[in-house]
Phi, psi and omega in degrees: 000127180295145184297326178299321178293319179299313181297321180296319179292323178295322178295320176294319178295325179300316178298317181295313182295322179298316177295320179299314182299317179297314181296317179300318180294317180295319179295319180293323184271349183307311181298333181292338180293339181272344187301313182300315181291324178293321178295320177298315179297320179297320179294319180296318179294321178297316177298321180297317179296317180296319179293325177296321177295317177296322180296319178297320180295316184287331174290323176296320177296321179300315180295321180295317180294322178297320178294318179296321178296318179296320178296318180296319178296318180296318179298315180296314182297320179295319180293321179297323178291326181288348179301328182285349186255353184285154181231350181232160178295322181297319178294322179298313181297319180295317181290322178297319178295321179297320179294316180295317179298317179294322179294319178297318178296321177302312180299317180297314181293326178294318178297316179295323179294321177296318179298314180293322178299317179296319179296321179295317178298315179298316182291325176298320178294318178297317179296323178296316178295318179296320178298315179296320180294319178298316179298319179295314180297321179294320178295313181296321180295318179296316179296318180293322179297317178297317180298316181293319179296320178296314180297320179295322178296319178295319179292326178295321177296316178297322179296319178297320179296320178294324178294325176295315178298319180298316179298319182291314185285336181264008180300134177069012177265155183299119181301324181294319178295318180296319179298312181293322181298316179295319180295323178297315181298320179294327183267344187243035174057042174082007180244110181246346179224126183222164181272153168252121184230129180061030180077011183239133174288122182282357176275311182247355177063031176263143177284131182256155178300151183301310182298321179298313179299323179293323178297321177295321181295324179296328176064038181266344180204168178283128182237134179258141177297130181290346182262311184249356176073004179287153175287138184249144169225155186272141176218131181300133179281144176279169183301132179101342181274336180298337185294345177284344185262125180229115182303324183291332183264352190287331181076203182218175178295331179297328180293344185259359183300318182292331178292317179297320178297318178297322179297318179296319178298318180296320179296318179297318179296320179295319179296317179297319179295321180295317179297318180297317181294317180297321181296319179295000000 
């Protein structure tokens, strides 16, 4: 297979892989879009439960005050009836004090009852609003979940179509090159194959050794940039771009051996990390 054809197929594969990566990320992150709304709904429900507990307490207080008011009224009425039965001034004074005390308690309990009644009305309104808000949030969450699931299903179909294209375009190509190429695209923002112009890699903008650049120009095999790991192909530089290339500063392939070794070590570490994550 001629290298020009290989490069053309790699560029096409680059587009497919870039789209795949974006879709995979969107499908993976889709459920996370619901988290904020689910957390909001959980907080509203928690508040609703707490308000219900407070409502139960204030209704119990309301019943207690009503009982106290009823007792005070009964005490006053009984004392008023006993007024007709007293025979001494001392009994009159004692009974009169009992009536006045009972009356004061009645007034106090009536005021407290009014306060509690107002609080009950306010809390009933709050609970009503919270109930409506919970129902609204649940509807919106359900609708959004359906929308996200539908969108994810559509993206999955598109992803499957891209995988078919990927299989077709990568047919008969070196699996090792394809593996490395995909990893480069994932790590290099969707760019896995770039031109070398004027002795400079247009991916990382590093000056390459003369002999290395000449090997790329010959186009006899796939060559990876020793700095950014992207696949390189030669492209004639336009006027003014050659000035970036300086033979004295370019170095040699020997100067890049340690870079290649570091690249291999990094690849091994990434593979080990991937295996470890998959195992977990």
